[in-house]
C-alpha positions in Angstrom: 190.9 109.0 60.5 190.3 112.5 59.4 186.7 114.0 60.5 183.8 113.2 58.3 182.5 116.5 57.1 179.2 115.0 56.4 178.6 113.7 59.8 177.2 115.8 62.7 178.8 116.2 66.0 177.6 113.6 68.5 175.6 116.4 70.7 174.0 117.7 67.5 173.0 114.0 66.4 171.4 113.4 69.9 169.6 116.5 69.4 168.3 115.5 65.9 167.2 112.2 67.3 165.2 113.7 70.0 163.5 116.1 67.9 160.7 113.8 66.3 159.7 112.6 69.8 159.5 116.2 71.2 157.6 117.3 68.3 155.0 114.4 68.9 154.9 115.2 72.5 154.1 118.7 71.7 151.2 117.5 69.4 149.6 115.7 72.1 149.9 118.6 74.6 148.2 120.8 72.1 145.7 118.4 71.3 144.6 117.5 75.0 145.2 120.8 76.5 142.7 123.8 76.7 144.1 127.1 76.0 143.4 130.1 78.4 141.1 132.5 76.6 142.7 135.9 76.0 140.8 138.9 77.1 139.8 141.1 74.7 141.1 144.8 74.3 139.5 147.2 76.3 138.9 149.8 73.7 139.7 149.9 70.0 142.8 151.9 68.7 140.9 153.4 65.8 137.6 154.3 67.6 138.6 154.4 71.0 136.2 153.1 73.8 132.9 153.8 71.8 133.8 151.4 69.0 130.6 150.4 66.9 129.4 147.1 66.8 131.1 146.1 63.4 134.4 147.2 64.7 134.4 145.5 67.9 136.3 142.2 68.4 134.5 139.0 68.3 133.7 137.3 71.7 136.2 134.9 73.0 134.8 131.4 73.6 135.0 130.3 77.1 134.8 126.5 76.6 137.3 124.1 75.0 138.6 125.0 71.7 140.6 121.9 71.0 139.7 119.1 68.6 139.5 116.5 71.3 137.0 118.9 73.6 134.8 119.7 70.6 134.4 116.1 69.9 133.5 115.3 73.5 130.9 117.9 73.6 128.1 116.4 71.3 128.5 113.2 73.3 128.1 114.9 76.7 125.0 117.0 75.2 123.5 113.3 74.3 124.1 111.8 77.7 122.9 114.7 79.7 119.5 113.8 81.3 116.6 115.7 79.9 114.9 118.6 82.0 111.9 117.9 83.7 108.7 119.6 82.5 107.5 122.4 84.3 103.7 122.3 83.2 100.9 119.9 83.7 101.7 116.5 84.7 101.5 113.8 82.3 98.3 111.7 82.3 100.1 108.3 82.7 102.1 109.7 85.8 102.2 107.2 88.5 101.2 109.2 91.3 99.7 112.6 91.9 100.0 114.6 95.1 96.6 115.9 96.3 96.1 117.4 99.8 94.7 115.1 102.5 91.4 115.8 104.3 91.4 118.9 106.3 94.3 120.7 104.5 96.8 119.7 107.4 99.6 119.5 104.9 99.8 116.0 104.5 99.6 114.6 100.8 98.1 111.5 99.4 99.0 109.5 96.5 96.4 108.7 93.8 96.5 105.2 92.2 97.0 105.5 88.5 94.0 104.7 86.5 93.9 101.0 85.5 93.1 99.5 82.1 90.7 97.0 81.4 93.5 94.0 81.3 94.9 95.2 84.7 91.4 95.3 86.2 90.9 91.6 85.1 94.2 90.4 86.3 94.2 92.2 89.5 91.4 89.6 90.6 93.8 87.0 90.7 96.6 88.8 92.7 96.9 88.3 96.4 97.9 92.0 96.9 94.1 93.0 95.7 92.9 91.2 98.7 95.5 92.1 101.4 94.0 95.0 102.6 90.3 93.3 103.2 92.1 90.6 105.7 93.8 93.5 107.7 91.5 93.2 110.7 91.8 92.0 114.3 89.5 90.1 116.7 88.5 93.2 118.6 87.1 94.7 115.3 85.4 91.4 114.3 83.6 91.2 117.9 82.3 94.8 117.3 81.0 93.9 113.9 79.5 90.8 115.2 77.8 92.7 118.3 76.4 95.4 115.7 75.0 92.9 113.2 73.1 91.4 116.1 71.9 94.5 118.2 72.0 97.3 115.6 70.4 95.8 112.7 67.2 98.2 112.6 69.0 101.2 112.7 69.4 103.0 109.3 73.2 103.0 108.0 74.6 102.5 111.3 76.3 99.6 110.7 78.0 100.5 107.5 78.8 104.0 108.6 79.6 103.7 112.2 80.6 100.2 112.6 82.3 99.2 109.5 83.3 102.7 108.2 82.9 104.0 104.5 86.7 104.8 104.3 89.5 103.6 106.1 90.7 105.8 109.1 92.1 105.6 112.5 88.9 104.4 114.0 87.2 102.5 110.9 88.9 99.7 108.8 86.3 99.5 106.3 84.7 96.7 104.6 86.4 93.3 105.2 86.3 89.9 103.5 87.8 88.3 106.8 84.5 88.2 108.5 82.3 87.2 105.9 84.7 84.1 104.8 84.7 82.6 108.5 81.1 83.4 109.3 79.9 81.3 106.2 82.6 78.6 106.9 81.3 78.5 110.7 77.9 78.4 109.4 78.4 75.8 106.9 79.4 73.3 109.7 77.0 74.5 112.0 73.9 73.7 109.6 75.4 70.3 108.7 75.9 69.5 112.2 72.6 70.7 113.7 70.4 69.3 111.1 71.8 65.8 111.7 71.7 66.3 115.5 68.0 67.7 115.0 67.1 64.5 112.8 68.7 62.2 115.4 66.5 63.8 118.2 63.4 63.4 116.4 64.1 59.8 115.6 62.3 57.5 117.8 65.3 54.9 118.0 68.8 55.1 117.0 68.4 52.5 114.3 65.9 54.9 112.6 68.7 57.5 112.3 71.3 57.9 109.4 73.6 60.4 109.3 73.3 62.6 106.0 77.0 63.6 104.9 75.2 65.5 101.9 74.0 68.2 104.5 77.6 69.8 104.4 78.1 69.9 100.7 74.6 71.2 100.6 75.2 74.0 103.2 78.5 74.7 101.5 77.1 75.4 98.1 73.9 77.3 99.5 75.6 79.7 101.6 78.6 80.2 99.6 76.3 81.0 96.7 74.1 83.6 99.0 77.2 85.3 100.6 79.3 85.7 97.6 77.5 85.2 94.1 74.3 87.0 95.1 75.8 90.4 96.2 78.1 90.4 93.0 75.0 90.2 91.1 73.7 93.1 92.9 76.8 95.0 92.3 76.7 94.3 88.6 72.9 95.3 88.7 73.7 98.6 90.1 76.7 99.4 87.9 74.4 98.9 84.9 71.6 101.2 86.4 74.4 104.0 87.2 74.1 103.6 91.0 77.7 103.3 92.1 77.3 104.1 95.7 78.4 100.6 96.8 81.4 98.7 95.6 81.4 94.9 95.5 83.1 94.3 98.7 80.7 96.6 100.5 77.7 94.1 99.2 79.9 91.1 100.0 80.6 92.6 103.7 77.0 93.2 104.5 75.7 89.7 103.0 78.4 88.0 105.2 77.5 89.6 108.4 73.8 89.2 107.7 74.6 85.5 108.3 75.6 86.2 111.9 71.8 85.6 113.2 71.6 82.1 111.6 74.6 81.0 114.1 72.5 81.1 117.0 69.5 80.0 115.0 71.2 76.9 114.1 71.9 75.9 117.6 68.5 76.8 118.7 67.2 74.3 115.9 68.3 71.3 117.7 65.1 71.3 119.5 63.1 68.8 117.5 59.8 70.8 117.1 59.0 71.9 113.7 57.1 74.9 114.7 59.9 75.9 117.0 62.3 75.7 113.8 60.0 77.8 111.8 59.9 80.5 114.2 63.7 80.6 115.0 64.6 80.7 111.2 61.9 83.5 110.4 63.6 85.6 113.0 66.8 85.0 111.8 65.8 85.7 108.3 64.1 89.1 109.2 67.1 90.3 111.2 69.3 89.6 108.5 67.1 91.2 105.7 66.6 94.3 107.8 70.5 94.6 108.3 71.0 94.7 104.7 68.0 96.9 103.5 68.6 99.6 106.3 72.4 99.8 105.3 71.8 99.9 101.5 68.7 102.0 101.1 70.3 105.4 101.9 73.3 105.2 99.3 71.1 103.7 96.9 68.5 106.3 97.1 71.3 109.0 96.9 72.5 107.9 93.6 68.9 107.1 92.1 68.1 110.4 90.2 64.6 109.3 89.2 63.8 107.5 92.4 62.3 104.4 90.5 65.2 102.0 90.6 65.9 101.7 94.5 62.6 99.8 95.2 63.1 96.9 92.8 66.4 96.3 94.3 65.1 96.3 97.7 62.4 94.0 96.7 65.0 91.7 95.2 66.7 91.6 98.3 63.5 90.5 100.5 62.9 88.0 97.8 66.2 86.2 98.0 66.0 86.3 101.7 62.6 84.4 101.6 64.0 81.7 99.3 66.9 81.1 101.7 64.4 80.8 104.5 62.6 78.2 102.6 65.6 76.4 101.6 67.0 76.1 105.0 64.0 74.9 106.5 63.0 72.1 103.9 66.5 71.0 103.0 68.1 70.9 106.3 65.3 70.6 109.0 62.5 68.9 106.9 
């Protein structure tokens, strides 16, 4: 057959078939590639090196100029983290670094201020009371001895034995000691009152064990150790005397029960006069331990000087009430 004049040669036909693909590939390369910026001419041909501002060439962009990179720049700016403020810290910041005592370079974290709801719900959290039970046997023994032998010294038990703040030598007020002292005293009172009644009975047939002594001791002592200190703390808060926290009041009242432990054992002697004397001595030691350790901080926050005396009198009165309750309810 003669050659078709309208048909291209095979090589030219193959090139024409590849032209659309090469054109598409060249578009993709132009779309995804970043052209290298060109340098501006060093001097203007008309004005020379000292060209005025309006005659100088426009600045060349140093960033990506293709469409894909221009689309990605706003997205990268949106996802970039915001810079931290350099001014004052926010009021709702979690912690604030402050220099520790002595300026030794250490830093202490200040807890954020709690809301009213957080303060109420923290009473039901175990983490709130965990630090008040972090105490060992050696510390308990020292506090028991100080409550018995240093009760008359002003502020010695609170500042030197317990410690106003936690440090290497002091662990601060605790709740472990008051809890177990009160529980032990409940059983001592219930047992010694029944044993004293048994020793006073003329025969075993006249003696009757009173199981209600245990319930009475539990109610009276826990009310005295935990409820009354909370009432004193609430009273001092209303009066603007915020020298002592609630845990300080409970700790002092808890360790003030230590003299009643040996007193409950001595009350086994079946003589009413002896029981009166023993309970009276225990009450004097207990009330002096509290008054001698709360008088100084209360006076320090009493600007007018007329609020401390009624509180100290109230402490004396509640101990007198406890004295008569113990004698007339358990050793009648």
